N, C-alpha and C positions, 0 to 999 in steps of 0.2 A: 872518644879514640880519635888519634893523632891521621894526618895527612900524609907520615909517614908509617905509620899503622898497617891503615889503609892500604897503604903503595906495597908492601909487605904481604900482605894478606889477599891481593889479586896475582901478587910473581907467585906465591906457594897453589894457590888454586890453577894457575895458568900451566905449573908444571905437574899439576897431579892430573893435568886434565891430558898433556901431552904423552905424560907415563901412559895412560888407559890406551891412548890409541895407536901409540906401539907395541902397548901387550895381543891388542886387537888385532893388529896386522901382521901376527905371527902368526903363522896356520897349526903348530902346535895347539895355539890359544886356541884356534878356534877352532878343530876338532874335539879340547878338551871342554870346551863350553857346551856345542851342538850335544857332547855325550851326556853332558850334566841335565843338558835340556829334555833329552831323549830319555834318562833315566827316573827323571822326576813327572814324568806325562806319564810314564811305563807304569810310574809306582802308586801314581794315582787312582789308574784304571783299578789297576791290583788292589785297591783298597777299597773300592766302588763296589767291583765283585766279590768280594770277599766277606762286604756288610750286605749285598743282597742277598745271598748264598744262606750268611750264616742267620737273616731275617725271614728265610723261607723253613729253615729248622726250628726255625724254635714257634711251640704249640699253637694254634690260631683259634681261640677263644671267642664269644661273643661278650660285650662289654656287661657286666652284670652291678643291680643295682645292690642296695644294704642284704649281704643274707642275711642278718639276722632279726630285717624286722618281719613283722608280722603282717604287713603287708607289701604289693609286689611294687615297684618302678606308678601303675596306673591306678594303687589306690584297691586294688581286691583284694581281697585276705585271705593268704596262706595257709594250709590246711596240716603243712609237716612242713618242716625245718628243714631246708637247702643240708645238701649233704656237705660236712667237711672236705674242700677243695671241689665239689662240685660246682658245675658252670649254672649258669640262666642267660638265655636267650629270651628277647623281647622286638615284638614286631616294630622297626621304624617307620610309620606309616603314621606318627604324631607329629615329626621334624619341618613340618611345614615346607617341605619339596611335595606340593600336586605334581601327580604325573602316573603314568597310563601304560602301561606296560603288556607285551603281547607273551610266548611262550621264550623268557629271558631270564637271566639273574639280575635280581632287583638292583637297578645303579646303587641305591643310597643302603646295601643290605645285603653284602655277599652271601652269607647263609641262609637268606628265599631265595628260592628261584621258581618258577612255574615252567622248565623246559618237558615236564612229560604229560605234560594236556594238550588241550586246544582250547583258548579262551581268551578275555581279557580283564586285566585286573586294574580296576580302576580309582588312584590312592591318592582322599585328598589331600593328602597333607598335613590332617585335621586329627588324625588318630584310625580313620575308615578304610577301607577297603572294600570294595563292590566288584567281586567275580561273576560273568556275566558267561555262558558257553554250555556245548554238550559236553566239554571234560575239561573237568576243575580238576587242577594236582597241585598242588602250594607243598614244597618241600622245604625241612628246614636242615642242614646237614654242615660240617665243616666243607671248606671249601677246598679244600686241598684234599679230602679225601681219604682223612689219615683217620683223626680222633672219631671212634665213636659213640653216639651217645650212652650212657650208661643203660643198664637194666631196670633200675629206681626210678621214676619219672611223677610229675605233678605237671600235668599237662594244660592249663586253662587259656581258654576264649568266649565272646561272646559273639553270636551270630544270630542274623535278623532272615529270618527268609522275607521272599518279596516274590517270587513268582519262577515258573514253570513253564515249561514249552510243551516236556515232557515225562509222563511219570512212570516211574518203573519200581520193582517191590526198595530196590534198595535207593529209592529219591531221600535225600537229605543230607545231613553231613554224616561222614568216615575220619575218622581218625584212626592214624593205624603209628603203632608207635615197635621196637623189638624188626625193628623189618632193614633190607636194604633196596629192597624193591628197583632196581635198576639204575640205582645211583652212580656207581661206576662201570656198570657191564651191563647187560641186555635182558629186558628184565623177560622176555621170552625165549631167553637161553636157560640163565642164571638162574631157573625155580626154585632152586631152596634158598637162594635170596630173597625171593619174593615173600616166604614164609613172614608172619605177622602178626598181634595182637590189638584189633580195630576195638573199637570205641564211640557207637553209633548212634546217633536220635533221626530216627524217620519224621517227612515231613504227616506220617499219620501220629507221631504222638510217641512213638515205640522206643525206649531205649535198651540195648543191648551189646551184647558184646559180639565181635566175629572172631575166628582164627582161620588165619589163609591157608593153605596147607600146601595148597598146590595152584599156582596162578591160572595153570595150563587144561585144567580140568572141572567140568562143571561140579562134582563130588569137593572139590577143594578150596571146600567154606562150610565151616562152623557157626551157629550161630547160640547163643547161651543167655539163663541169664533174663528175658524179656524180658520188660515190664511197661505198663502208658500210666503213670501216673494221675494226668487230664488226656484232654482232650488233641484231638491234633496239633502239630505244630502253629504257634499261630501267624498269622503275616505280622510284619510292620512291624514286630516288638523286638525289640533284645533277650537273649533269653541264653545264659550262664551255663555253660559246657565244661567241666572239672575231670579229666581222664586221670585216677593213677595206677600206677601198674610196679612192683613193691614182691618179689622175690621172697620168700620166707621158706619153714625150717630148712635149716641150714642152705639156702640154694638150690632147694631139691623143688619147690613148687612156687608158683607166680598166682600172688591176688591182687585180683582187678575189680574197682572201685567205677562209679559214674554217683557225680553229684550237680547237682540242677542248681542254679538263681534264675531268680521270678522279677528282679528287687532293678534288674538293669546296673546292679554292680554298685548303687546305696550302701555306706557307710561299709566297703569291703564288700557289702553280695551277702546275700542269708542261703551259704547253702544245703543242701538236703541233700542225702544220699536217695540216690533212684534205686540202682541196683549193684549187686558185686558179685564175685565169684572165683573160685579158686581151681587152678590147675592143676589136677594130684600128677597127672602122668595116665590117668585113665578114665577122664571123662569128659575130655574134649578133642576130637576129631576123631575118636577111635573109627577103623573101617572107613573111613573117607580117605579121597583121595591123597597121594605121596607126591611129593617133587622128584622123589624116584624111586624108584623098584624097592631098592634096599632100604630106604631111609619109616621109619612109622611117624606118622601123621600126628599122632599123639604124643608125642614128646612136649613137654614144657620146653617153650623158650624160653632157654640159658645156655650163657656161650657153652659149660661142659658137658650139656648135651647137643646141644646143635656145629658146635666151630667147627666139628671135621666133615660136615657134610654142605659144608657152606663155601662153592667156586670161590671166593675171593677172600675168603677168612676176614671179612669182614662185614656178619649179617646183622648189625644193629647199627649203622651208620645213618637210615635218617628216621625221623618221624613226618609223617604227609597228613594234610586231610584234602580232601578233597568232594563234589557234588557235581552231580549229572542233570543235563537236562533242564539248565536255568537261572535263576540270578538269586546270588546271597548274598549278603557282606558282611564282613567279620571287624571283632576292634581289642583291645586285649587283649591280643595273643602272647602267651606266653609258654616257654619250656623249662621244668628246672630239674637239677638232680636232684635223689631225696636218698636219705639212708632207707637201709631194705627190712622188714621183717625179724626178725631172731630166730 
């Protein structure tokens, strides 16, 4: 570029600068510029708000493993395949984040919360949660309280009995499904939402099923199909617990199954059936306490039978695990939606 070209370029640049300055000095131009800036800010805020609303409208589902794999992400054998479109929740206790929580939502997993009990939950970040206290309650549910669990589930966990501070007739692990039990309401008011099917293993080594028909009544609980395959639940030993619930006979009956693994999960576990039971509507809860006087306590807990009496319209919002008066450790906890029986 020659000196003359450079001078011409500088002259053009100066003219552009002067023109811009004159425009900015114009009141009408300043108003239009302010309007454009405000409009841009409002548009940006609106887009952010819409994005947030849209995100909240999306179904909240937990991350899933390979649903076609014969084993879950912990390497534990799945007995039944995951249903098409079914979800799988798995505990996030192995994410390298050691933490202790009280009665709160796990900051590392908003599907897992312990707000319904009174205990301390120590997560080592390597896969184990150790729960201590008088009222241990671990709920797993959609954090938005919108999506219910399927009626048909395969629930798996490993439990280690450590110690008891008091022994009662229900001491041990209890896992309940097809329940709401205060998830989005008051469990001492919404008694029909408290109904559920429990799979139990007591510290005395007895495995059984329990149907809760009336949380507020002494006769609102019925047990069935109890089996004691060996001695007491051993201390300081991992025992695999698998609980399967499936509808059958065109969604008119419920089949319950409990399986045990005593290998500590080696090669996926050696799962042996301990007991099973079919709730056919006249053999589980007959004559027991009812959640309301007009509700039949023997009804199988199937949507078509119980939705009308549910206080919230979501009677199967949660799965929860519980124990009382002592310390137990848990690991490799998964919940999967599976297919019903024909």
